SERO-4910 file (N, C-alpha, C, O; in steps of 0.05 Angstrom, whole numbers):
BEGIN
 pado doro    nc1    nc2    nc3   cac1   cac2   cac3    cc1    cc2    cc3    oc1    oc2    oc3
  Pro    A  -1060     60   -118  -1037     52   -141  -1020     29   -140  -1018     21   -116
  Glu    A  -1011     19   -150   -995     -3   -146   -964      6   -133   -950     -9   -119
  Gln    A   -959     30   -140   -931     38   -121   -937     39    -96   -920     32    -80
  Gln    A   -960     48    -87   -968     48    -55   -972     21    -44   -966     14    -21
  Leu    A   -981      8    -62   -986    -28    -51   -961    -41    -50   -955    -60    -35
  Met    A   -946    -31    -68   -916    -40    -62   -898    -37    -39   -879    -50    -30
  Ala    A   -909    -13    -32   -892      4    -10   -904    -16     21   -889    -17     40
  Leu    A   -926    -27     22   -938    -48     37   -923    -64     39   -920    -72     62
  Gly    A   -906    -78     18   -893   -100     19   -866    -96     26   -852   -116     29
  Ala    A   -856    -72     30   -831    -66     30   -815    -83     52   -791    -89     48
  Pro    A   -829    -90     76   -810   -104     95   -805   -127     85   -784   -136     93
  Tyr    A   -819   -145     66   -818   -171     56   -795   -167     40   -776   -183     41
  Gln    A   -797   -144     23   -766   -149      7   -743   -145     25   -724   -147     10
  Val    A   -736   -140     49   -712   -142     60   -716   -172     75   -696   -182     86
  Gln    A   -739   -186     75   -737   -209     80   -723   -229     63   -706   -245     70
  Ala    A   -734   -223     37   -720   -234     16   -690   -235     18   -676   -255     18
  Ile    A   -682   -208     19   -655   -203     21   -640   -219     36   -620   -231     27
  Asn    A   -648   -221     58   -640   -239     86   -634   -262     79   -612   -272     81
  Ala    A   -660   -276     68   -657   -300     56   -635   -310     37   -621   -330     36
  Met    A   -638   -288     22   -612   -296     -2   -588   -293     17   -573   -312     18
  Asp    A   -585   -280     26   -558   -276     50   -551   -303     54   -534   -317     43
  Trp    A   -568   -309     76   -564   -335     84   -557   -358     67   -540   -375     74
  Trp    A   -573   -360     39   -566   -380     26   -540   -379      7   -525   -398      2
  Val    A   -538   -353     -1   -507   -349    -13   -486   -345      1   -466   -359     -3
  Asn    A   -487   -325     21   -465   -317     32   -457   -338     67   -435   -346     75
  Gln    A   -478   -341     76   -480   -358    101   -469   -381     93   -447   -388    100
  Lys    A   -485   -396     76   -486   -424     71   -469   -428     44   -470   -450     33
  Gly    A   -456   -411     33   -434   -414      5   -454   -426    -12   -450   -449    -19
  Asn    A   -471   -416    -20   -487   -429    -51   -487   -405    -71   -505   -403    -87
  Lys    A   -466   -388    -71   -465   -366    -92   -468   -375   -121   -479   -360   -138
  Ser    A   -458   -402   -128   -458   -406   -154   -485   -425   -161   -486   -435   -184
  Ser    A   -502   -430   -146   -528   -448   -143   -547   -427   -165   -546   -403   -170
  Lys    A   -567   -451   -177   -584   -436   -187   -609   -427   -169   -621   -443   -155
  Ile    A   -616   -402   -170   -633   -391   -150   -662   -381   -177   -661   -369   -198
  Cys    A   -682   -390   -164   -708   -379   -176   -730   -373   -161   -732   -383   -138
  Val    A   -749   -356   -170   -766   -352   -155   -793   -357   -170   -797   -357   -195
  Met    A   -815   -364   -147   -842   -367   -153   -863   -349   -141   -869   -353   -118
  Tyr    A   -871   -334   -151   -882   -312   -135   -914   -302   -150   -919   -299   -174
  Gln    A   -931   -298   -124   -958   -289   -129   -956   -262   -145   -941   -243   -139
  Asp    A   -975   -265   -171   -973   -243   -192   -990   -217   -180  -1009   -209   -193
  Asp    A   -984   -207   -159   -994   -182   -151   -972   -166   -139   -949   -176   -137
  Pro    A   -978   -142   -129   -955   -126   -115   -943   -143    -93   -919   -147    -97
  Tyr    A   -953   -154    -70   -943   -166    -52   -918   -191    -66   -894   -194    -59
  Gly    A   -930   -202    -80   -912   -219    -97   -890   -205   -113   -867   -215   -111
  Lys    A   -894   -185   -127   -870   -173   -136   -852   -154   -115   -831   -145   -125
  Ala    A   -857   -148    -91   -844   -138    -69   -820   -162    -70   -797   -159    -78
  Gly    A   -831   -184    -60   -813   -207    -55   -792   -213    -79   -770   -220    -72
  Leu    A   -799   -211   -107   -784   -216   -130   -763   -192   -124   -739   -197   -121
  Glu    A   -776   -165   -121   -755   -144   -123   -732   -147   -104   -709   -139   -108
  Gly    A   -742   -163    -76   -719   -164    -60   -699   -187    -63   -676   -187    -53
  Val    A   -708   -206    -77   -687   -224    -92   -674   -210   -112   -650   -213   -115
  Gln    A   -684   -198   -125   -666   -188   -152   -643   -164   -143   -622   -157   -155
  Phe    A   -656   -151   -114   -632   -132   -111   -612   -150    -96   -588   -145   -100
  Ala    A   -619   -173    -76   -594   -192    -69   -586   -194    -87   -565   -181    -86
  Gly    A   -588   -205   -108   -566   -214   -128   -554   -191   -148   -535   -195   -162
  Glu    A   -568   -168   -146   -544   -145   -154   -524   -143   -129   -501   -142   -135
  Gln    A   -528   -143   -108   -512   -141    -85   -490   -160    -84   -466   -156    -82
  Met    A   -505   -183    -86   -486   -211    -80   -472   -224   -109   -457   -244   -108
  Gly    A   -476   -214   -127   -465   -227   -154   -480   -255   -170   -470   -272   -184
  Phe    A   -504   -251   -161   -527   -277   -172   -540   -267   -189   -545   -243   -187
  Lys    A   -551   -282   -209   -571   -276   -226   -596   -297   -223   -593   -321   -222
  Val    A   -619   -285   -223   -647   -308   -221   -646   -320   -243   -644   -308   -264
  Thr    A   -647   -351   -242   -646   -365   -264   -675   -369   -277   -679   -374   -301
  Lys    A   -692   -366   -259   -722   -370   -269   -744   -357   -251   -744   -360   -226
  Glu    A   -761   -345   -261   -779   -332   -252   -810   -342   -256   -819   -337   -279
  Val    A   -825   -354   -241   -852   -363   -254   -872   -349   -234   -863   -342   -212
  Thr    A   -894   -346   -240   -917   -327   -232   -943   -350   -229   -948   -369   -244
  Phe    A   -960   -341   -203   -988   -360   -205  -1006   -339   -196   -998   -322   -180
  Ala    A  -1028   -338   -203  -1053   -317   -196  -1067   -330   -162  -1068   -352   -153
  Val    A  -1075   -308   -153  -1087   -315   -122  -1100   -340   -126  -1097   -359   -111
  Thr    A  -1117   -340   -147  -1138   -359   -148  -1129   -387   -160  -1145   -405   -165
  Asp    A  -1104   -390   -165  -1096   -413   -176  -1099   -438   -158  -1092   -435   -135
  Thr    A  -1109   -462   -164  -1110   -484   -154  -1089   -503   -161  -1079   -518   -144
  Glu    A  -1080   -503   -192  -1063   -526   -199  -1034   -512   -210  -1034   -495   -228
  Phe    A  -1013   -522   -198   -988   -507   -202   -963   -529   -219   -939   -524   -221
  Gly    A   -975   -549   -229   -959   -563   -243   -937   -554   -260   -913   -561   -259
  Ala    A   -951   -533   -277   -942   -528   -304   -916   -504   -293   -894   -504   -304
  Gln    A   -923   -485   -269   -898   -472   -264   -874   -488   -245   -850   -481   -243
  Val    A   -885   -509   -233   -865   -528   -215   -849   -543   -240   -825   -547   -238
  Asn    A   -862   -551   -263   -849   -569   -284   -827   -546   -304   -810   -555   -319
  Gln    A   -832   -517   -299   -818   -505   -309   -790   -498   -290   -769   -493   -301
  Leu    A   -792   -498   -268   -776   -490   -246   -751   -514   -248   -727   -509   -250
  Lys    A   -765   -542   -248   -754   -567   -249   -737   -566   -276   -714   -573   -274
  Ala    A   -746   -558   -299   -730   -556   -323   -706   -545   -320   -683   -552   -325
  Ser    A   -716   -528   -310   -693   -501   -300   -668   -506   -281   -649   -492   -278
  Ala    A   -674   -529   -270   -658   -548   -255   -644   -526   -232   -621   -521   -226
  Cys    A   -673   -516   -222   -666   -496   -199   -663   -511   -174   -679   -529   -169
  Glu    A   -640   -503   -153   -633   -511   -128   -641   -500   -111   -642   -512    -90
  Leu    A   -651   -470   -111   -663   -456    -89   -685   -443   -104   -680   -430   -124
  Val    A   -710   -447    -93   -733   -431    -97   -745   -416    -79   -757   -429    -61
  Tyr    A   -746   -381    -78   -753   -368    -63   -786   -365    -72   -793   -358    -94
  Leu    A   -803   -372    -50   -836   -379    -51   -843   -352    -40   -834   -343    -19
  Val    A   -862   -337    -56   -880   -312    -44   -908   -316    -51   -915   -314    -74
  Gly    A   -922   -322    -34   -953   -331    -36   -966   -329     -8   -959   -314     10
  Leu    A   -987   -347    -10  -1000   -347     15  -1005   -375     20  -1000   -393      5
  Pro    A  -1016   -376     43  -1016   -411     56  -1038   -426     38  -1038   -450     42
  Ser    A  -1057   -415     19  -1071   -430      8  -1062   -441    -13  -1075   -461    -22
  Ala    A  -1038   -431    -25  -1026   -442    -48  -1000   -456    -41   -988   -471    -56
  Thr    A   -995   -449    -20   -968   -469     -7   -966   -497     -9   -948   -508    -21
  Gly    A   -988   -510      2   -999   -535     -1   -999   -548    -25   -986   -569    -28
  Gly    A  -1014   -536    -42  -1012   -545    -73   -988   -547    -87   -982   -568    -99
  Ile    A   -974   -527    -86   -947   -525    -95   -924   -543    -81   -905   -552    -95
  Met    A   -925   -548    -58   -906   -570    -47   -918   -600    -59   -902   -618    -65
  Gly    A   -942   -602    -60   -954   -623    -70   -951   -632    -98   -952   -655   -105
  Ala    A   -946   -609   -118   -937   -615   -146   -910   -624   -146   -902   -643   -159
  Ser    A   -894   -606   -127   -866   -607   -127   -862   -641   -121   -854   -655   -139
  Glu    A   -867   -651    -99   -870   -677    -93   -875   -695   -114   -857   -711   -121
  Gln    A   -897   -694   -123   -907   -708   -146   -886   -711   -166   -880   -733   -175
  Thr    A   -875   -690   -175   -855   -691   -199   -825   -697   -187   -806   -693   -202
  Gly    A   -822   -702   -169   -797   -705   -156   -776   -679   -155   -752   -680   -153
  Phe    A   -787   -663   -155   -774   -636   -155   -769   -631   -124   -787   -629   -109
  Thr    A   -740   -629   -116   -734   -629    -91   -710   -606    -85   -688   -614    -76
  Pro    A   -713   -586    -88   -700   -561    -87   -695   -548    -58   -700   -565    -41
  Gln    A   -689   -532    -52   -686   -521    -24   -713   -500    -29   -713   -486    -49
  Trp    A   -732   -500    -13   -755   -480    -13   -748   -465     10   -741   -475     32
  Ile    A   -751   -434      3   -751   -414     19   -778   -405     19   -788   -404     -3
  Gly    A   -794   -399     39   -822   -382     41   -820   -357     53   -810   -353     75
  Gln    A   -831   -339     37   -831   -311     57   -864   -320     81   -884   -335     82
  Ser    A   -853   -304     93   -864   -309    119   -902   -319    115   -911   -340    124
  Pro    A   -916   -303    103   -942   -310     99   -948   -335     80   -971   -343     78
  Thr    A   -930   -346     68   -935   -373     59   -940   -395     77   -948   -417     70
  Trp    A   -933   -386    100   -939   -402    123   -962   -411    141   -969   -392    155
  Val    A   -976   -431    146   -990   -433    163   -988   -462    185   -980   -482    174
  Gly    A   -993   -464    208   -986   -483    225   -990   -511    217   -974   -529    219
  Leu    A  -1018   -514    205  -1024   -539    188  -1005   -552    172  -1005   -576    170
  Leu    A   -989   -539    161   -971   -553    141   -948   -560    159   -927   -566    148
  Ser    A   -950   -558    184   -922   -579    194   -919   -605    193   -897   -617    195
  Gly    A   -944   -616    190   -944   -644    187   -938   -655    161   -940   -679    156
  Asn    A   -931   -637    145   -923   -643    108   -895   -656    111   -877   -641    120
  Thr    A   -890   -678    106   -864   -689    106   -844   -682     88   -821   -680     94
  Tyr    A   -856   -679     61   -837   -668     44   -829   -634     52   -806   -628     48
  Met    A   -846   -615     62   -836   -593     71   -818   -595     95   -798   -581     97
  Gln    A   -826   -617    117   -802   -617    133   -771   -623    124   -752   -617    138
  Gln    A   -770   -635     99   -744   -637     83   -736   -614     69   -713   -605     68
  His    A   -757   -603     57   -743   -584     37   -753   -559     36   -748   -545     16
  Phe    A   -771   -547     63   -779   -519     60   -770   -506     90   -771   -516    112
  Leu    A   -761   -478     81   -754   -466    108   -770   -441    104   -782   -438     82
  Ile    A   -773   -420    123   -786   -397    126   -766   -372    131   -746   -377    144
  Val    A   -769   -351    123   -756   -332    135   -779   -306    151   -799   -294    141
  Asn    A   -771   -305    165   -789   -283    186   -776   -269    205   -752   -272    207
  Glu    A   -790   -249    221   -778   -234    243   -784   -249    272   -801   -267    275
  Gly    A   -769   -241    290   -781   -246    316   -773   -276    328   -758   -291    314
  Pro    A   -781   -282    349   -769   -308    363   -788   -334    354   -810   -335    343
  Gln    A   -772   -353    363   -792   -379    362   -812   -376    383   -810   -362    403
  Trp    A   -839   -394    375   -856   -385    395   -852   -405    421   -848   -429    420
  Gly    A   -854   -390    444   -845   -399    465   -821   -394    482   -817   -402    505
  Asp    A   -802   -375    462   -773   -367    468   -778   -348    494   -785   -325    488
  Thr    A   -776   -352    512   -784   -332    540   -755   -312    542   -754   -292    557
  Thr    A   -732   -319    526   -715   -300    530   -721   -275    515   -704   -257    516
  Ser    A   -748   -268    495   -749   -248    486   -770   -236    506   -787   -250    515
  Pro    A   -768   -211    514   -784   -201    529   -818   -198    519   -837   -200    535
  Gly    A   -822   -192    490   -848   -194    478   -860   -214    480   -883   -214    489
  Met    A   -844   -242    472   -862   -266    474   -872   -272    506   -892   -285    511
  Thr    A   -852   -261    526   -859   -269    551   -888   -253    561   -907   -263    574
  Gln    A   -884   -231    552   -908   -215    556   -935   -223    541   -958   -220    550
  Met    A   -927   -234    512   -948   -243    499   -961   -271    515   -986   -274    517
  Leu    A   -947   -287    523   -956   -315    531   -965   -305    558   -986   -318    564
  Asp    A   -959   -289    575   -976   -283    599   -999   -269    594  -1019   -272    608
  Asp    A   -998   -249    571  -1027   -237    566  -1049   -259    558  -1072   -251    560
  Ile    A  -1044   -282    549  -1057   -307    529  -1066   -316    556  -1090   -317    561
  Ala    A  -1045   -322    575  -1060   -341    598  -1076   -326    610  -1095   -337    622
  Lys    A  -1073   -303    610  -1092   -282    635  -1124   -273    617  -1146   -270    628
  Tyr    A  -1118   -271    590  -1143   -257    585  -1156   -274    558  -1179   -269    550
  Asp    A  -1139   -295    547  -1149   -310    528  -1145   -338    525  -1135   -348    504
  Lys    A  -1151   -349    542  -1139   -375    553  -1145   -398    529  -1135   -420    528
  Gln    A  -1169   -385    506  -1171   -405    481  -1157   -398    466  -1166   -407    445
  Gln    A  -1134   -384    460  -1115   -381    445  -1089   -391    454  -1068   -379    455
  Gln    A  -1093   -419    459  -1065   -433    471  -1053   -445    443  -1031   -454    446
  Lys    A  -1060   -446    425  -1048   -456    397  -1034   -441    389  -1043   -420    380
  Pro    A  -1001   -447    391   -983   -431    378   -994   -424    348  -1007   -440    335
  Asp    A   -986   -395    338   -996   -386    316   -982   -360    311   -981   -341    327
  Ile    A   -970   -361    286   -948   -338    286   -963   -315    278   -953   -292    282
  Tyr    A   -992   -318    263  -1006   -298    258  -1015   -282    282  -1017   -257    279
  Phe    A  -1022   -292    304  -1029   -285    331  -1008   -265    340  -1011   -242    348
  Ala    A   -986   -277    337   -960   -264    354   -958   -237    332   -953   -216    343
  Phe    A   -961   -237    305   -958   -217    286   -985   -194    292   -980   -170    292
  Gly    A  -1005   -200    296  -1029   -187    304  -1025   -171    332  -1031   -148    336
  Tyr    A  -1013   -193    354  -1008   -179    381   -989   -159    377   -991   -138    389
  Ala    A   -968   -164    358   -947   -142    356   -955   -119    345   -945    -98    351
  Gln    A   -976   -121    327   -988    -96    311  -1006    -79    330  -1006    -55    331
  Ala    A  -1021    -98    345  -1040    -83    365  -1026    -70    386  -1037    -50    395
  Trp    A   -997    -80    398   -985    -65    414   -966    -39    401   -950    -25    414
  Ser    A   -971    -36    376   -955    -17    362   -977      5    363   -971     27    371
  Met    A  -1000      1    356  -1017     16    353  -1027     23    381  -1037     45    385
  Ala    A  -1026     12    395  -1035     25    430  -1012     42    433  -1016     61    448
  Gln    A   -985     42    421   -964     67    430   -975     87    413   -976    109    424
  Ile    A   -984     86    392   -992    112    381  -1017    125    388  -1018    149    384
  Leu    A  -1037    112    397  -1060    118    415  -1051    136    446  -1060    156    456
  Glu    A  -1031    115    453  -1022    134    475  -1011    161    470  -1013    180    485
  Lys    A   -998    161    448   -986    186    442  -1010    205    436  -1009    227    447
  Ala    A  -1032    198    420  -1055    218    420  -1063    230    443  -1067    254    447
  Val    A  -1067    209    459  -1082    216    486  -1065    237    501  -1074    257    512
  Ala    A  -1039    230    499  -1016    252    512  -1019    276    501  -1020    297    514
  Leu    A  -1022    277    469  -1029    301    458  -1056    319    458  -1060    341    450
  Gly    A  -1072    298    472  -1097    315    472  -1113    314    451  -1129    332    448
  Asp    A  -1111    291    433  -1130    295    409  -1128    266    392  -1109    257    379
  Leu    A  -1158    254    397  -1159    229    390  -1178    231    364  -1195    214    360
  Ser    A  -1174    257    345  -1191    252    326  -1169    239    301  -1146    231    304
  Arg    A  -1184    239    280  -1164    228    261  -1144    244    250  -1125    232    239
  Asp    A  -1143    268    250  -1117    280    245  -1099    281    268  -1075    281    264
  Gly    A  -1111    281    296  -1096    276    314  -1072    254    316  -1048    257    321
  Ile    A  -1089    229    310  -1080    204    307  -1055    206    288  -1035    193    294
  Val    A  -1057    223    261  -1039    221    246  -1019    243    256  -1000    241    241
  Thr    A  -1015    259    272   -999    274    281   -989    254    301   -964    255    302
  Ala    A  -1000    238    317   -989    220    335   -971    196    324   -951    188    335
  Met    A   -979    188    304   -957    172    284   -933    182    279   -912    169    280
  Asn    A   -938    216    269   -915    226    260   -895    233    285   -873    241    279
  Glu    A   -903    229    312   -889    238    330   -881    216    355   -867    220    375
  Val    A   -894    195    347   -894    176    364   -863    168    373   -856    165    396
  Gly    A   -848    165    353   -820    160    361   -815    129    345   -827    124    323
  Thr    A   -797    111    360   -797     88    361   -813     60    370   -813     52    394
  Leu    A   -824     50    351   -843     34    363   -830      5    369   -815     -7    353
  Lys    A   -837     -4    395   -825    -27    408   -844    -47    419   -864    -43    433
  Thr    A   -834    -69    410   -852    -92    416   -841   -116    431   -851   -139    430
  Gly    A   -823   -109    443   -804   -130    456   -794   -147    448   -786   -164    465
  Gly    A   -788   -151    419   -771   -168    401   -790   -181    384   -783   -194    364
  Leu    A   -812   -180    391   -833   -196    373   -834   -189    343   -838   -205    325
  Leu    A   -828   -158    341   -821   -152    317   -800   -130    321   -800   -116    342
  Gly    A   -781   -128    298   -757   -106    302   -764    -80    313   -787    -74    308
  Asp    A   -752    -64    324   -756    -36    331   -762    -18    305   -745    -16    287
  Tyr    A   -787     -3    304   -789     13    284   -792     35    282   -814     44    289
  Gln    A   -771     52    273   -766     81    278   -789     91    254   -789     88    229
  Tyr    A   -812    108    276   -834    115    258   -833    147    252   -812    159    254
  Gly    A   -852    156    246   -853    182    246   -869    189    215   -882    171    205
  Pro    A   -866    213    202   -875    220    179   -864    195    152   -840    189    149
  Pro    A   -884    187    137   -874    166    117   -847    169    108   -833    148    109
  Ala    A   -834    196     97   -811    193     86   -794    185    102   -775    172     93
  Asp    A   -797    192    131   -777    187    150   -772    158    166   -754    151    182
  Arg    A   -791    147    157   -794    119    170   -772     96    163   -766     86    141
  Lys    A   -766     92    188   -749     64    180   -755     37    191   -751     31    215
  Pro    A   -762     22    177   -773     -6    189   -748    -23    190   -726    -20    178
  Pro    A   -755    -43    210   -738    -62    222   -732    -80    192   -746    -88    175
  Arg    A   -701    -82    197   -690    -99    171   -683   -129    179   -678   -145    160
  Ala    A   -680   -139    203   -673   -164    214   -691   -184    204   -715   -181    199
  Gly    A   -674   -205    202   -693   -235    193   -679   -257    205   -656   -255    212
  Arg    A   -695   -282    207   -687   -306    219   -697   -328    204   -719   -327    194
  Met    A   -681   -349    201   -693   -368    190   -702   -391    200   -687   -402    217
  Phe    A   -725   -401    193   -740   -420    214   -742   -451    194   -747   -452    170
  Gln    A   -738   -472    210   -745   -493    193   -772   -509    204   -778   -505    227
  Val    A   -789   -529    186   -809   -543    189   -805   -564    212   -794   -584    205
  Asp    A   -812   -562    236   -812   -579    255   -835   -586    271   -844   -571    288
  Pro    A   -847   -612    266   -878   -607    277   -874   -616    306   -895   -621    319
  Ala    A   -847   -621    319   -848   -620    349   -843   -594    363   -842   -591    387
  Thr    A   -841   -576    345   -837   -550    358   -859   -533    360   -869   -531    338
  Pro    A   -875   -516    383   -899   -501    381   -901   -487    359   -883   -472    353
  Gly    A   -925   -490    342   -924   -472    320   -913   -485    295   -921   -479    272
  Gly    A   -896   -501    298   -888   -520    269   -862   -515    263   -848   -529    249
  Leu    A   -856   -485    277   -827   -471    259   -808   -469    284   -812   -459    306
  Lys    A   -784   -484    274   -760   -483    297   -742   -462    284   -742   -459    259
  Ala    A   -728   -449    300   -706   -428    300   -680   -439    286   -663   -452    299
  Leu    A   -677   -435    259   -655   -448    243   -625   -433    252   -604   -443    258
  Thr    A   -632   -403    251   -606   -382    261   -611   -377    291   -631   -365    301
  Pro    A   -594   -385    301   -596   -370    333   -603   -350    341   -612   -346    364
  Gln    A   -600   -331    323   -603   -302    327   -612   -289    302   -609   -303    281
  Glu    A   -626   -261    299   -632   -253    278   -613   -238    265   -597   -224    278
  Phe    A   -615   -239    242   -592   -222    231   -599   -199    207   -617   -202    191
  Val    A   -583   -180    206   -587   -165    182   -560   -164    160   -537   -155    165
  Ser    A   -568   -174    140   -551   -178    121   -545   -142    110   -561   -124    109
  Asp    A   -512   -142    101   -502   -117     85   -524   -111     66   -535    -89     67
  Ala    A   -530   -124     53   -545   -122     26   -574   -108     41   -581    -87     32
  Ala    A   -583   -117     55   -613   -107     71   -607    -81     80   -624    -63     75
  Lys    A   -579    -73     96   -573    -46    105   -575    -28     83   -578     -4     88
  Lys    A   -572    -39     52   -568    -22     31   -594    -10     21   -598     10      7
  Phe    A   -613    -27     31   -635    -28     12   -653     -3     14   -660      3     37
  Thr    A   -660      9     -2   -679     38      2   -707     35      6   -719     29    -15
  Phe    A   -722     37     27   -750     37     20   -762     60      4   -752     82      3
  Gln    A   -790     53    -12   -801     72    -19   -828     69     -6   -840     47     -6
  Phe    A   -839     91      8   -861     99     16   -874    120      8   -896    126     18
***
């Protein structure tokens, strides 16, 4: 059901909220025209909901919303609508397969707002795009690739060097997958401790595991029964920089949790 799929996108809602806080409050752009371009599915709608919630909390209205299908390859119509609305900030919710085309259409039409992409809009191959270097930011969790002040990053890099030397190329999706596997390992260890690795036993372990920690690669996730779960709420802004491993350079020195993100209620 769509409501269940929306719950899967809930962490992306707080990404959007924190990004809006950075733009509106930290950068002082409350009076700017804020727009949203999103993939027309539950994932995209989760990002839109985050921006709308931020607007309610921060006192701004979304000037324009445009959608695209996951199968679309042409984005000129949507970009022209955003340009006609004089959008100054566009929050983009989509996948990397669309990002390049959207940026290309924007550059061709001379549309140069500040773009902020939800983390899955990014792939490292885009780091050489000069338009994106000038106009595109990403909101994401965790440290910049190679930041060894993060214990989780240090452990991941050590494990890559030891077990998977072919994975030398920085990749935010590898880091995310590593953190997810680390989290799952904690659940399985709990199931072993409880003496039950059956399906029901793993569900019990999920409900009793407590807080999942990945050394800062992702925020601490207070787990348990679905109704009691408290996902991480912090975010960090990144800018496109081809000289930085992975192509993303941390723009905010620390992760932050906006007041609005603290107020958001997750639905599971």
